[in-house]
C-alpha positions in Angstrom: 90.9 150.2 170.3 89.2 146.9 171.2 89.3 147.7 175.1 87.7 151.4 174.1 84.7 150.0 172.5 84.2 146.8 175.0 84.5 149.6 177.9 81.8 151.9 176.2 79.1 148.9 175.9 80.0 148.0 179.1 78.9 151.5 180.6 75.8 152.0 178.8 72.9 151.5 180.8 70.6 148.5 180.1 67.0 149.5 179.6 64.6 147.4 181.4 61.4 146.3 179.8 58.1 147.8 180.6 55.9 146.7 183.0 52.7 144.9 181.5 49.3 145.1 183.1 47.9 141.9 182.3 44.7 142.0 184.3 42.7 144.3 185.8 39.1 143.9 187.6 36.9 146.6 189.1 34.6 146.3 191.8 32.3 149.3 193.2 31.7 149.5 197.1 29.5 152.0 197.2 30.8 155.6 196.1 34.2 154.7 195.7 35.9 151.7 193.6 38.1 148.7 194.0 40.8 148.0 191.4 42.6 144.4 191.7 45.6 145.1 189.2 47.8 141.9 187.6 51.4 143.1 187.0 53.5 141.5 185.0 57.6 142.7 184.6 61.0 140.9 184.5 61.9 142.0 187.6 65.8 141.7 188.9 65.0 142.4 192.9 66.3 145.9 194.1 67.7 147.6 190.9 64.5 147.4 188.7 61.4 146.2 189.8 57.3 147.1 189.2 57.5 150.0 191.9 53.5 150.9 191.3 50.3 151.8 189.5 47.7 154.0 189.2 44.2 155.3 187.9 43.8 157.9 185.6 40.6 159.1 183.6 40.4 158.7 180.3 42.4 162.4 179.8 45.0 161.3 182.0 43.4 162.5 185.4 45.3 160.3 187.8 42.2 159.2 190.1 44.3 156.9 192.7 47.6 155.0 193.6 49.2 152.2 194.3 53.0 152.2 195.6 54.8 149.0 195.7 57.2 148.8 198.4 59.4 145.7 197.2 60.0 143.5 194.3 58.1 140.6 192.8 60.6 138.6 191.0 59.8 135.6 192.6 55.9 136.4 192.4 55.3 136.9 188.6 52.6 138.0 187.5 51.5 139.5 191.1 48.3 141.0 191.3 47.7 143.6 194.2 44.5 146.4 195.1 43.8 149.2 195.5 40.5 150.6 197.8 38.8 154.0 198.1 38.9 155.2 194.4 36.4 157.9 193.6 35.9 157.6 190.0 33.6 160.7 189.2 29.5 160.4 187.9 29.5 159.7 184.2 32.6 158.4 183.4 32.5 154.7 182.4 36.2 154.1 181.0 39.4 154.4 183.2 43.1 153.5 182.0 45.5 151.8 184.4 49.6 152.4 184.2 52.4 150.5 185.7 55.9 151.9 186.6 58.9 150.9 187.4 61.5 152.1 190.0 64.2 152.2 186.8 62.4 153.7 183.6 58.9 155.4 185.3 55.9 155.4 184.1 55.2 152.5 181.1 54.0 154.3 177.4 50.7 151.6 177.5 47.5 152.0 179.8 45.0 149.4 180.3 41.5 150.6 179.4 39.2 149.2 181.9 34.7 149.4 181.2 33.3 150.4 184.5 29.9 148.4 184.7 
């Protein structure tokens, strides 16, 4: 009986922590924006890593996305940029949301005031 319980516990998938956006800077350049996003995530290599982040309007419409093609387990937190994001006229705030290759999009977003 103990063996069955142990086997069941070992077979249960481990749920990783959501990636946390620690900081975002946004700078307008002409008609588009550049976002520098700092992400913290306890990465374990290719098995579990932050594989992207996106800029959303306040209604959840995606305005731009940065795909991260490899783990950053030895560089925490890490900052990556995305340029050329078109923000509609009149928008004064956006959200940034990160995701992992194992759990998808994080529950929380980081709200950015656009100056």
